NUFI-641088 format. One line per field, with one value per residue (C-alpha): residue in one letter; x, y, z. Coordinates in Angstrom, 3 decimals, always signed. Last residue first. Layout:
N
code c(A_...)
x c(X_...)
y c(Y_...)
z c(Z_...)
This chain:
326
code c(R_V_K_A_R_L_L_D_Q_I_H_L_I_G_V_P_K_K_P_Y_A_S_E_K_D_L_V_F_V_M_Q_I_Q_F_Q_E_M_V_F_L_A_K_E_A_L_E_N_A_D_I_T_R_P_N_T_T_M_L_D_Q_A_K_G_T_L_P_D_S_S_K_E_L_R_R_R_I_D_G_D_T_I_V_G_V_L_D_G_N_E_N_V_I_G_A_A_G_R_V_D_K_H_T_M_I_S_F_V_E_K_I_P_S_H_L_G_V_T_P_L_A_E_G_G_H_M_V_D_R_V_R_T_L_L_R_Y_G_L_K_G_G_P_H_F_E_A_F_D_S_S_S_F_G_K_E_A_M_V_A_M_A_V_A_D_G_M_A_L_T_A_T_S_S_A_T_P_A_L_G_L_P_C_A_E_E_S_V_A_V_N_L_S_L_Q_A_A_Q_A_L_S_S_S_L_N_G_T_I_A_V_L_P_I_G_K_R_A_V_F_K_L_I_G_A_F_E_P_S_E_G_G_Y_S_L_A_I_V_V_D_D_N_E_V_L_G_L_D_G_H_S_S_E_A_P_H_L_F_V_A_P_T_G_T_S_S_F_T_S_A_L_K_R_A_I_Q_G_S_K_G_M_G_T_V_V_L_K_G_T_C_N_K_I_L_E_V_V_K_E_F_D_S_G_I_R_E_K_L_A_L_I_A_Q_S_E_V_D_L_V_K_L_G_Q_E_V_V_K_S_M)
x c(-4.433_-0.915_-0.672_+1.764_-0.592_-3.702_-1.690_-0.649_-4.336_-5.756_-3.563_-1.191_+0.381_+3.845_+5.355_+2.407_+3.720_+1.881_+4.230_+7.008_+10.162_+9.741_+7.985_+4.468_+5.298_+2.381_+0.783_-1.855_-4.878_-6.428_-9.327_-11.586_-14.620_-14.024_-13.974_-12.266_-9.846_-8.942_-8.556_-5.965_-3.712_-3.804_-2.577_+0.069_+1.734_+2.020_+5.379_+4.279_+1.229_-2.500_-4.542_-7.976_-8.438_-9.433_-10.850_-11.974_-10.539_-12.797_-12.323_-9.280_-7.568_-8.124_-11.036_-12.089_-11.779_-15.341_-16.904_-20.644_-20.361_-22.462_-22.084_-18.040_-17.748_-19.373_-17.010_-14.157_-14.897_-15.163_-11.760_-10.556_-9.122_-7.482_-7.000_-4.697_-1.446_+1.448_+3.825_+4.280_+2.369_-0.484_-0.879_-3.455_-3.145_-4.225_-6.289_-6.990_-3.588_-0.850_+2.274_+1.344_+0.466_-3.371_-4.000_-1.230_-3.165_-6.301_-5.030_-2.644_-6.455_-7.751_-5.432_-2.969_-3.732_-4.065_-0.529_-0.672_+0.258_+0.868_+3.812_+5.245_+8.454_+9.206_+6.245_+4.323_+3.110_+4.482_+7.355_+6.298_+3.010_+5.024_+5.247_+6.522_+3.269_+2.349_+5.017_+5.945_+1.860_+2.899_+6.134_+8.850_+9.641_+7.863_+9.685_+10.247_+6.286_+5.229_+6.831_+5.028_+1.697_+2.463_+3.643_+2.305_+3.854_+0.952_-0.359_+1.959_+1.952_-2.338_-1.103_+1.587_-0.824_-3.933_-1.925_-0.595_-4.021_-5.368_-2.194_-2.348_-6.599_-5.812_-3.485_-5.647_-8.778_-6.748_-3.952_-4.485_-6.058_-9.873_-10.199_-12.282_-9.759_-11.533_-10.048_-12.535_-13.195_-10.244_-7.136_-5.821_-5.114_-2.286_+0.523_+2.384_+5.936_+6.380_+7.773_+4.018_+3.127_+5.312_+5.530_+1.439_-1.453_-2.470_-2.873_-3.905_-0.518_+0.903_+3.262_+5.399_+8.808_+10.733_+14.706_+16.148_+19.126_+19.043_+14.824_+15.737_+18.181_+16.069_+13.425_+15.540_+17.073_+13.674_+11.597_+12.311_+10.632_+7.163_+5.046_+2.671_+0.252_-0.563_+2.926_+4.341_+7.336_+7.463_+11.277_+11.597_+15.034_+16.880_+19.346_+20.186_+18.801_+21.026_+23.115_+20.192_+21.542_+24.137_+23.275_+20.405_+18.649_+18.611_+15.732_+13.750_+14.031_+14.155_+12.348_+13.594_+11.783_+12.111_+9.175_+7.935_+5.362_+7.661_+9.670_+6.076_+4.847_+7.749_+8.385_+4.297_+5.017_+7.886_+5.988_+3.041_+5.235_+7.069_+3.366_+2.955_+6.061_+8.280_+7.539_+9.837_+9.700_+12.939_+11.365_+14.581_+16.101_+14.763_+11.162_+8.998_+6.167_+6.672_+6.073_+2.880_+1.159_+2.253_+0.283_-2.438_-2.800_-2.812_-5.411_-7.774_-8.306_-9.560_-13.255_-12.279_-10.865_-14.127_-14.414_-11.384_-12.497_-15.660_-14.134_-12.308_-15.299_-17.113_-14.556_-14.032_-17.411_-18.220_-15.354_-17.208_-20.031_-18.806_-17.413_-20.188_-22.294_-25.114)
y c(+9.534_+11.534_+11.941_+14.860_+16.743_+15.722_+17.311_+20.333_+20.546_+20.325_+23.605_+23.521_+26.840_+27.336_+27.731_+29.432_+30.488_+28.977_+26.604_+28.962_+27.367_+24.120_+20.794_+22.113_+23.241_+25.196_+24.800_+26.780_+24.564_+24.914_+23.678_+23.372_+20.991_+19.971_+16.553_+16.520_+19.436_+17.032_+13.938_+15.406_+16.710_+13.096_+11.993_+14.729_+13.014_+15.038_+16.190_+20.218_+20.365_+21.248_+24.339_+25.200_+28.713_+29.790_+33.012_+34.371_+37.314_+40.565_+43.148_+41.881_+42.324_+46.183_+48.192_+50.130_+48.260_+46.763_+50.258_+49.444_+46.552_+43.425_+41.829_+42.812_+41.644_+37.970_+37.641_+38.495_+36.119_+33.394_+34.042_+33.358_+35.774_+33.830_+34.045_+34.352_+32.726_+33.740_+36.281_+37.666_+40.910_+39.152_+36.852_+36.732_+34.324_+34.747_+32.683_+32.586_+32.309_+30.103_+31.340_+35.056_+37.892_+37.788_+37.034_+39.673_+42.134_+41.494_+41.857_+44.921_+46.673_+45.235_+47.517_+45.555_+46.063_+41.955_+41.395_+39.965_+36.031_+34.564_+32.101_+32.390_+33.815_+30.973_+28.170_+26.702_+22.919_+19.576_+17.709_+19.848_+17.972_+14.703_+11.843_+8.659_+6.582_+8.267_+7.811_+3.751_+2.881_+4.745_+3.113_+2.018_+3.223_-0.070_-1.193_+2.296_+2.737_-0.074_+1.427_+4.631_+2.715_+1.241_-2.695_-2.822_-6.298_-8.184_-6.616_-7.671_-11.021_-10.996_-10.267_-12.857_-16.033_-14.851_-14.532_-18.211_-19.267_-17.740_-18.862_-22.837_-22.479_-21.346_-23.649_-26.512_-25.029_-25.404_-27.696_-29.839_-33.441_-33.515_-33.494_-30.609_-29.073_-26.639_-29.171_-30.987_-31.158_-28.920_-29.766_-26.740_-27.919_-25.420_-27.182_-26.812_-28.345_-30.089_-33.849_-34.920_-32.736_-33.265_-37.183_-36.875_-37.367_-33.745_-34.076_-30.624_-28.621_-25.475_-26.896_-25.136_-25.990_-24.760_-25.097_-27.580_-27.958_-31.891_-31.567_-28.251_-30.919_-33.896_-32.275_-29.891_-33.035_-35.094_-32.545_-33.410_-36.332_-34.761_-36.375_-33.580_-34.152_-29.978_-29.241_-25.814_-25.892_-22.854_-22.547_-19.874_-18.904_-18.416_-21.404_-20.408_-21.859_-19.976_-23.123_-25.381_-24.181_-26.656_-29.355_-30.847_-27.827_-27.117_-29.870_-27.993_-24.480_-22.061_-18.772_-15.792_-13.866_-10.775_-9.809_-6.211_-6.596_-6.609_-9.368_-11.611_-10.886_-11.955_-14.921_-15.490_-15.019_-17.735_-20.272_-19.971_-20.742_-23.618_-24.921_-24.795_-27.066_-27.971_-25.512_-23.956_-20.427_-19.481_-16.781_-14.892_-14.793_-13.228_-15.003_-13.956_-12.795_-15.728_-18.088_-15.771_-16.283_-20.148_-20.141_-18.181_-20.679_-23.116_-21.939_-21.156_-20.358_-23.552_-22.974_-19.887_-22.415_-23.570_-19.850_-20.422_-23.530_-22.217_-19.208_-21.724_-24.040_-21.248_-19.691_-22.704_-23.344_-19.967_-20.480_-23.514_-22.271_-19.236_-22.266_-24.149_-21.016_-19.706)
z c(-8.816_-8.060_-11.558_-11.056_-13.518_-11.298_-8.086_-9.401_-11.267_-7.288_-6.309_-3.959_-2.215_-0.211_+2.759_+4.719_+8.158_+11.307_+12.063_+11.932_+13.745_+11.338_+12.012_+11.073_+7.436_+6.041_+3.010_+1.484_-0.298_-3.776_-5.660_-2.874_-2.874_+0.913_+0.754_-3.234_-1.851_+1.138_-0.553_-3.443_-0.404_+1.084_-2.244_-2.090_+1.012_+3.759_+5.010_+3.732_+6.134_+4.666_+4.948_+5.204_+5.630_+9.052_+8.070_+4.843_+3.244_+2.178_+4.972_+5.962_+2.575_+2.530_+1.528_-2.190_-5.335_-5.268_-5.306_-5.894_-4.063_-3.773_-7.232_-7.413_-3.950_-4.695_-7.587_-5.804_-2.580_-5.282_-7.018_-3.684_-0.682_+2.402_+6.126_+9.289_+7.904_+10.336_+8.901_+12.104_+11.231_+9.754_+6.679_+3.996_+1.590_-1.816_-4.268_-8.354_-10.225_-9.255_-10.930_-9.755_-11.695_-11.427_-7.791_-6.817_-8.981_-7.304_-3.632_-4.424_-5.893_-2.532_-0.663_+2.067_+5.102_+6.134_+4.572_+0.808_+0.227_-3.360_-3.086_-6.438_-5.896_-2.842_-3.162_-5.409_-4.336_-6.369_-3.617_-0.817_-0.899_-0.435_-3.392_-1.831_-2.080_-5.150_-6.869_-5.816_-6.971_-10.550_-11.008_-8.447_-5.061_-3.853_-0.591_+0.881_-0.276_+1.781_+4.835_+4.538_+4.086_+7.699_+8.460_+12.111_+12.595_+13.166_+10.425_+8.051_+9.356_+8.931_+5.422_+4.339_+6.199_+4.565_+1.158_+1.820_+2.189_-0.731_-3.159_-1.664_-2.528_-5.923_-6.928_-5.499_-7.785_-10.609_-10.713_-13.944_-13.104_-12.716_-16.408_-17.289_-14.725_-11.741_-9.261_-7.068_-2.973_-2.072_+0.498_+1.597_+4.912_+6.865_+8.900_+11.563_+13.282_+9.717_+9.380_+9.345_+6.750_+4.371_+4.521_+4.013_+6.121_+6.107_+2.567_+1.108_+1.605_+3.316_+5.579_+8.229_+8.929_+12.089_+11.998_+14.268_+12.276_+11.725_+10.784_+8.836_+6.828_+6.561_+4.970_+2.915_+1.358_+1.137_-0.565_-4.269_-3.477_-3.750_-1.381_+0.058_-2.340_-2.334_-1.745_-0.405_+1.973_+4.552_+6.268_+8.985_+9.858_+12.775_+12.017_+8.253_+5.132_+2.042_+2.098_+0.993_-2.466_-2.561_-5.089_-2.370_-2.611_-6.606_-6.507_-3.855_-5.511_-2.556_-2.859_-0.597_+2.470_+4.490_+6.354_+5.934_+3.005_+0.057_+1.343_+2.241_-0.997_-2.845_-1.177_-1.901_-5.192_-5.939_-3.662_-6.282_-8.885_-7.091_-5.878_-9.831_-10.156_-6.716_-3.708_-1.480_+0.758_+3.344_+5.797_+7.106_+10.510_+13.413_+12.766_+15.564_+13.034_+11.270_+14.172_+15.093_+12.094_+11.792_+15.579_+14.333_+11.565_+13.431_+16.050_+13.287_+9.698_+8.393_+7.819_+5.956_+3.602_+2.187_+0.972_-1.195_-2.762_-3.791_-5.561_-7.539_-8.674_-9.362_-11.469_-13.322_-13.817_-15.416_-17.646_-18.766_-19.413_-21.527_-23.951_-23.803_-25.084_-23.393)
């Protein structure tokens, strides 16, 4: 093993052990921090200097995207007017491994004077920061991953992991759902996947292949061939409700078994109780249903309409793949 590979593996080992050591510190203080943030009626102000500042920015973004409005406050800028963004209903989280950064002085005095709750995430519970805070979370590490033992590495990783643990616990306590998440992430592939509904990608209107129970088999064959979505036909009763489906597989089996495959009516060939999906479901769920039941298409219903059993569309698995739902 080369020295380069050995060094890389050592870094991963040291940092992973630093995270695992945090498990013993998830206790009553952690619960109190989560409860404090959950019940905050203002915003979360996250602050830190240097590497801790970079992590603070990330955590503020994580909280904001998971249902807790949060902003980053630069400690050095706070004493030059930026303390104005901290309000009485806010909660402040300060990140500092050593807990003695002089840039925090203005923030610590301000929150103490205003009675604003302060949470410290630090590796030094005896520090000025920890002593000033109402609650502290310990992220002390036994060693840094840096070969010199100087650069913040394992300590930064532990701080980030503890912050993420708090954020995810708050998210769960608030009952933040995937639909809530989608509202805050409309851009990119993730947003598209979470926001795209079945009705957005289905075929409807004139493209919908449906026939009546008593339609001749020949007519069923024709509609399955000439509609936009080929290979299936929905069978509806006199009320327009979906009662069955005929697929290419049904046709092939009829051709094999019948000497006169064009005789008969749709009801003689259809499969009853076909799989359906609601138009308002996420398109991703439709893909899951198709894969679970090993089918290529589903008919779409609108269960919130006045006719909840009437088909309003048809969705093929290729439509979902073209839409890059996966």
